[in-house]
C-alpha positions as CSV (number, residue, x, y, z in Angstrom):
1,M,0.0,0.0,0.0
2,N,1.7,3.2,-1.2
3,F,1.1,6.7,0.0
4,K,3.1,9.7,-1.3
5,Y,5.5,9.9,1.6
6,M,5.1,6.5,3.4
7,K,5.0,2.9,2.2
8,L,3.0,0.2,3.9
9,T,3.5,-3.5,3.0
10,L,1.5,-6.3,4.7
11,D,3.5,-9.5,4.7
12,G,1.2,-12.0,6.4
13,P,0.9,-10.9,10.0
14,V,3.8,-8.5,9.7
15,A,3.3,-4.9,8.7
16,V,6.4,-3.1,7.2
17,L,6.0,0.7,7.4
18,A,8.7,2.7,5.6
19,Y,9.5,6.4,5.4
20,N,9.5,6.9,1.6
21,R,11.2,10.2,0.9
22,P,14.8,9.0,0.2
23,E,15.6,12.2,-1.7
24,V,15.5,14.2,1.6
25,L,16.8,11.3,3.7
26,N,13.3,10.5,4.8
27,A,12.9,13.8,6.6
28,M,9.4,14.2,8.2
29,S,6.7,16.8,7.6
30,P,3.1,17.3,8.7
31,E,2.0,15.7,5.4
32,S,4.2,12.6,5.9
33,L,3.1,12.2,9.5
34,A,-0.6,12.4,8.4
35,E,0.1,9.5,6.1
36,F,1.9,7.7,9.0
37,G,-1.4,8.0,10.9
38,E,-3.4,6.6,8.0
39,A,-1.0,3.7,7.8
40,L,-1.5,3.1,11.5
41,D,-5.2,3.1,10.9
42,V,-4.8,0.1,8.6
43,I,-2.4,-1.6,11.0
44,E,-4.6,-1.2,14.0
45,D,-7.7,-2.5,12.2
46,P,-8.3,-6.0,13.6
47,A,-9.2,-7.1,10.0
48,S,-5.6,-6.5,8.9
49,G,-4.4,-9.4,11.1
50,V,-1.2,-7.5,11.9
51,R,0.6,-9.0,14.9
52,C,4.0,-7.2,14.6
53,V,5.1,-3.9,13.0
54,V,8.5,-3.1,11.4
55,L,9.4,0.6,10.9
56,T,12.3,1.4,8.5
57,G,13.3,3.9,5.8
58,E,13.7,3.7,2.0
59,G,17.1,4.5,0.5
60,R,20.2,5.2,2.5
61,A,18.7,6.8,5.7
62,F,16.3,5.8,8.4
63,C,15.0,9.3,9.0
64,A,16.8,12.6,9.2
65,G,14.2,14.2,11.5
66,A,12.1,17.2,10.4
67,N,12.4,18.5,6.9
68,L,14.2,21.8,7.4
69,R,13.9,22.9,3.8
70,E,10.1,23.0,4.1
71,R,10.5,24.9,7.4
72,A,12.8,27.4,5.8
73,S,10.2,28.1,3.1
74,G,8.1,30.0,5.6
75,D,5.1,27.8,5.2
76,A,5.8,25.4,8.1
77,P,4.0,25.7,11.4
78,E,5.6,27.1,14.5
79,A,8.1,24.6,16.0
80,G,6.2,23.8,19.2
81,A,2.8,23.7,17.6
82,V,3.7,21.1,15.0
83,L,4.8,18.8,17.8
84,D,1.3,18.8,19.2
85,T,-0.5,18.5,16.0
86,S,1.7,16.1,14.0
87,Y,4.4,14.3,15.9
88,H,3.0,13.6,19.4
89,P,-0.2,11.8,18.2
90,I,2.0,9.4,16.2
91,L,4.4,8.8,19.0
92,R,1.5,8.1,21.4
93,R,0.0,5.6,18.9
94,L,3.4,3.8,18.6
95,R,3.6,3.6,22.4
96,D,0.1,2.2,22.6
97,L,0.4,-0.4,19.9
98,R,-1.1,-3.8,20.9
99,C,1.7,-5.7,19.2
100,P,5.5,-5.5,19.2
101,L,7.3,-2.8,17.2
102,I,10.7,-3.4,15.6
103,T,12.8,-0.6,14.1
104,A,15.1,-1.5,11.3
105,V,17.6,1.4,11.2
106,N,19.1,1.2,7.7
107,G,21.1,4.4,7.9
108,P,21.3,7.7,9.8
109,A,18.7,8.4,12.4
110,A,18.9,12.1,13.4
111,G,16.8,14.5,15.5
112,G,13.2,13.3,15.7
113,G,14.2,10.4,13.5
114,M,16.4,9.1,16.3
115,A,13.5,9.3,18.7
116,F,11.3,7.3,16.3
117,A,14.0,4.7,16.0
118,L,14.2,4.4,19.8
119,M,10.5,3.7,20.0
120,G,11.2,0.2,18.8
121,D,10.8,-2.7,21.3
122,L,13.7,-4.2,19.4
123,I,16.1,-2.0,17.5
124,V,18.3,-3.4,14.6
125,A,20.8,-1.1,13.0
126,V,23.3,-1.6,10.1
127,R,27.0,-1.0,10.9
128,S,27.2,2.3,9.0
129,A,24.2,3.7,10.7
130,Y,24.5,6.4,13.3
131,F,22.3,8.2,15.8
132,M,22.4,11.9,16.4
133,Q,20.6,14.4,18.6
134,A,20.9,17.1,16.0
135,F,18.7,19.7,17.7
136,R,21.4,21.9,19.2
137,R,23.0,22.3,15.7
138,I,20.0,24.4,14.7
139,G,19.3,26.0,18.0
140,L,16.5,23.8,19.3
141,V,16.0,21.4,22.2
142,P,15.4,17.6,22.0
143,D,11.8,16.7,21.2
144,C,9.7,13.7,20.1
145,G,10.2,12.2,23.5
146,S,14.0,12.2,23.3
147,S,14.5,13.8,26.7
148,W,12.3,11.1,28.2
149,L,13.7,8.1,26.3
150,L,17.4,8.7,26.5
151,P,17.9,9.0,30.3
152,R,15.9,5.8,30.8
153,L,18.0,4.0,28.1
154,V,21.5,5.3,28.7
155,G,21.5,7.5,31.8
156,R,21.8,11.2,32.4
157,A,25.4,11.7,31.6
158,R,25.3,10.1,28.2
159,S,22.0,11.7,27.4
160,L,23.4,15.1,28.1
161,E,26.5,14.3,26.1
162,L,24.5,13.4,23.1
163,S,22.2,16.4,23.4
164,L,24.7,19.1,24.2
165,L,27.4,18.1,21.8
166,G,25.2,16.8,19.0
167,E,27.8,14.3,17.9
168,R,27.2,11.2,15.8
169,L,26.8,8.0,17.9
170,P,27.9,5.0,15.6
171,A,25.7,1.9,15.7
172,E,28.5,-0.2,17.3
173,K,28.8,2.3,20.2
174,A,25.0,2.5,20.5
175,L,25.0,-1.3,20.9
176,E,27.8,-1.1,23.5
177,W,25.8,1.5,25.4
178,G,22.7,-0.7,25.4
179,L,20.7,1.8,23.3
180,I,19.9,-0.7,20.6
181,N,19.7,-4.5,20.4
182,R,21.6,-5.7,17.3
183,V,24.0,-4.5,14.7
184,V,24.1,-6.2,11.3
185,D,26.0,-5.8,8.0
186,D,24.9,-2.9,5.7
187,G,21.8,-3.8,3.8
188,E,20.7,-6.5,6.3
189,A,18.7,-4.5,8.8
190,L,15.3,-5.2,7.3
191,N,16.1,-8.9,6.7
192,E,17.1,-9.3,10.4
193,A,14.1,-7.3,11.6
194,M,11.8,-9.5,9.5
195,K,13.2,-12.7,11.1
196,L,12.5,-11.3,14.5
197,A,9.1,-10.0,13.4
198,R,7.9,-13.3,12.1
199,E,8.9,-14.9,15.4
200,L,7.0,-12.4,17.3
201,A,4.0,-12.4,14.9
202,N,3.6,-16.1,15.5
203,G,3.7,-15.6,19.3
204,P,1.0,-14.9,21.9
205,T,0.1,-11.4,20.7
206,V,-2.1,-10.5,23.7
207,A,0.7,-11.4,26.1
208,L,3.4,-9.6,24.0
209,G,1.3,-6.5,23.9
210,L,0.9,-6.6,27.6
211,I,4.6,-7.2,28.1
212,R,5.5,-4.0,26.2
213,R,3.0,-2.0,28.3
214,L,4.4,-3.5,31.5
215,Y,7.9,-2.2,30.7
216,A,6.6,1.1,29.4
217,E,4.9,1.8,32.7
218,S,7.5,0.3,35.0
219,T,9.7,3.4,34.8
220,E,7.1,5.5,36.6
221,N,5.7,2.9,39.0
222,S,6.8,2.0,42.5
223,F,7.6,-1.6,43.2
224,E,4.1,-2.1,44.8
225,E,2.4,-0.5,41.8
226,Q,4.3,-2.7,39.4
227,L,3.3,-5.8,41.3
228,D,-0.3,-4.7,41.1
229,L,0.0,-4.1,37.4
230,E,1.6,-7.5,36.8
231,R,-1.4,-9.1,38.6
232,Q,-3.8,-7.1,36.5
233,F,-2.1,-8.0,33.2
234,Q,-1.6,-11.6,34.2
235,R,-5.3,-11.9,34.6
236,A,-5.9,-10.5,31.1
237,A,-3.2,-12.8,29.6
238,G,-4.7,-15.7,31.4
239,R,-8.1,-15.1,29.8
240,A,-6.6,-15.3,26.2
241,S,-7.0,-18.5,24.3
242,D,-3.3,-18.5,23.6
243,F,-2.6,-19.2,27.3
244,A,-4.7,-22.4,27.1
245,E,-2.9,-23.4,23.9
246,G,0.5,-22.7,25.5
247,V,-0.2,-24.9,28.5
248,Q,-1.6,-27.7,26.3
249,A,1.4,-27.5,24.0
250,F,3.7,-27.7,27.0
251,L,1.9,-30.8,28.3
252,E,1.9,-32.5,24.9
253,K,5.6,-31.5,24.4
254,R,4.9,-29.8,21.0
255,P,5.4,-26.3,19.7
256,A,2.5,-24.0,20.6
257,R,0.2,-22.8,17.8
258,F,-0.6,-19.3,18.9
259,T,-3.4,-17.4,17.1
260,G,-3.0,-14.0,18.7
261,H,-6.2,-14.2,20.7
């Protein structure tokens, strides 16, 4: 399914959503984010059968952040306003997905593009990729959730280093820091992401969705609150048919045939 600025492909239960503006390194605009939202409408429709999402970029970049050429034209909305109207709704929808999200970082991920890359539950990057908090280079502050994500992933010191200096963080160093999950050879990010996606898409989707919510909320919860949330989510997972199938498969010593329900 092709839009003008995004590309959506349904491969069985896996949705591959790609930024599709390679001529501007997949830089984002309100128009491309509107299409992003339309693609998520398709993905979130139960009729689509999607049980895992892969986000990547066409061409040699993952995403270079906001399209500054369009902003320089004078037609772009005010910097803070466009976050509320275009970026934040998409970030919230990615956070609230009911299935796993994998980001396949096929090249540079800068500014807001870095934040979108870090939204992945699993993050796969090619060796030549880099991550950059480019905001200070144009006199802005981190946005798209960067200042929330980074301290929780790599701590205050490294977050400030990335944001104040605006230097490139190579994929290998990002892996060493624990910012991402895997580094693969150039050209292999999507292939590796699809292997992981097919594994997850054939898993117990209800439980996997609840797992991602558990970890998202754990950073703000006390230990007691997290215990209560685990109990609540365990009840929900236990009501799913996949739990009964998982137990039966265990007893029969065979692989489970999960349906996502």
